[in-house]
N, C-alpha and C positions, 0 to 999 in steps of 0.2 A: 415202582422200578420197572424198567423195560426188561424184556427177556435177555437182551444182550448184557445188561448190567448184572443179571443174576448168575451168569456163567462164571464169574470170578469168586462167588461165594461157595462155601462147602456144600450147599444144597444143589450144586449144579447137576447132580445126577437126577434130580426131579425134572421131568419134562416140562418145558415151558410152553403152555398152550394159551393162545389169545383168541378169543371169539367175540364177535359182536353179539349183543344181547338178542338181536333178531335171529341169530342162528340157533338159539336155544328153544327146545320144545318142552312145555310144562305139562303135557298130557300125552298119553299114548294114542296114536292115531289108529283108529279101527273103522271098519265098515259098518259095525253094529255095536250096540251096547254090550258090556260085559255079560256073559251068559250065566254067571254063577248065581244070580238072583231070579232070573226068569228067562224063558225061551220064547216068551210071548211076542217080542219085537225083534225083527231081524234087520232093522235099519234104524237110523237116528231120527226118523220122523216121529214126532211126539203125538201120541193119540190118547184120548181119554178112554178109560175102561167103561164099558157099557152095561155089564151085568153085575148088579149089586144085590146083596142079600137084604138090604134095608134101604128104603127111600130117604130116610132122615139122615142128614150129615151130622157129624160131630165136629166141633171146632177145637183144634189143639193149638198151643202156642209153641213156637220154636225159637230158640235163642242160642247165641254163641257164648252165653254166660259172661258177657263183657258189657259194662256200662248200663246194665239193667234194661236193655231194649230187647223186644221180641216181636215176632209177627205171627199172625193167625193164619191157619191153613184148615180148609174144610176137608174132612176125610170121611169115607164110608166103608163098611165091610164089603168085600167083593167076593164073587164066586171064583175060587181058584180053578185054573185050567192046568192040563198036563204041562210040566216044565216049570211051574211056579215053585220057587223054593221058599218054604215057610218056616225055616229054621236057620239060625246063624250058627256056624261052627268055628272053633278055634282050638289050638293046641297049647296047653300049659304044662310044663315039665313032662313032655312026651305023653300027656294024657289028652285025648280028644274030648272036648266038651261041646255042648250045644245048648241053644236056647230056642224054644218054640215061639214063633211070632204070630200074633193075631193077623188075620188076612184083611188089613186095612190099606186103602190106597187114596191118593189125592183125587178129589172130585173134579177139579177143573185145572188142568195143567197150565194153560195159557195165563189164566188169572193168577195162579200161584207163582208162575215165572215172573210176571210183572211185579207182584208183591215182593218177591225175593230181591229183585233188582232195586226196588224202592228202599227196602230194608237195608241193603248193603250201602247204598248211597247215603242214607240218613244216619247210619251208625258207624261209618268208617272212622270218623274223628274220635269217637268214644273208644273204639277198639285200639287205635294207635295209642291213645293216652293210657289205656289199661295195660297194654302189652309191652310198651317201650319205656324203659327206665330213663328218666330225664338226666340221670347222672352220666349216661353214655351219650355224650354230646354229639359224636359223629353220627351214631345211629338215629338219635332223636332229630337232629338237623336234617338228615337225609329223608326220613319219613315226612317231616314237616314240610320240606321243600316239595316233595312229590305230591303231597296232599294239596298244597297251595297251587301247584301247577295243574293238578287235575280239575280244579275249579274253573279254569278258563281254557284248557286245552281242547282242541277239536278232536273228536273221536270218530273213526269211521263207523258207518252204520252196522258193520259186521259185529262190532263189540257192544254197541249201544242198544241194539234191538233186543228186547227180552225174548225169552223162549217162545 
């Protein structure tokens, strides 16, 4: 229904706002990464950590727990610097809790970024099947159409270039 058609309904006190999808922002725009985990980087240029406590990487598998797919990432323990936050904190029932994290970091950011892009492209169909109930025909058909379109749509280099 258009905004004009809504004004005759009892819901007319709800403001009618119409936006183009291109007007929406899906992330907060900042000049630098969020500083609650580290103050190591003050801009968005991705750099690898250089000082490690061990030369041997470990391989971990990351998954979205959908469709049984995972991808591997090489990590190593790093030497923390001032500003690195090595604990995660949260509040439950007005009680602050925390969890100490081991100082591990991704070994090769560029390689991992490309692997992540590949993982997303290869597992998107499985995620849609796992998350969208086929009985919701409108939602299922919408995602299926978007997925089919993504197979042949041209994408600008801004979005197709890995990290």
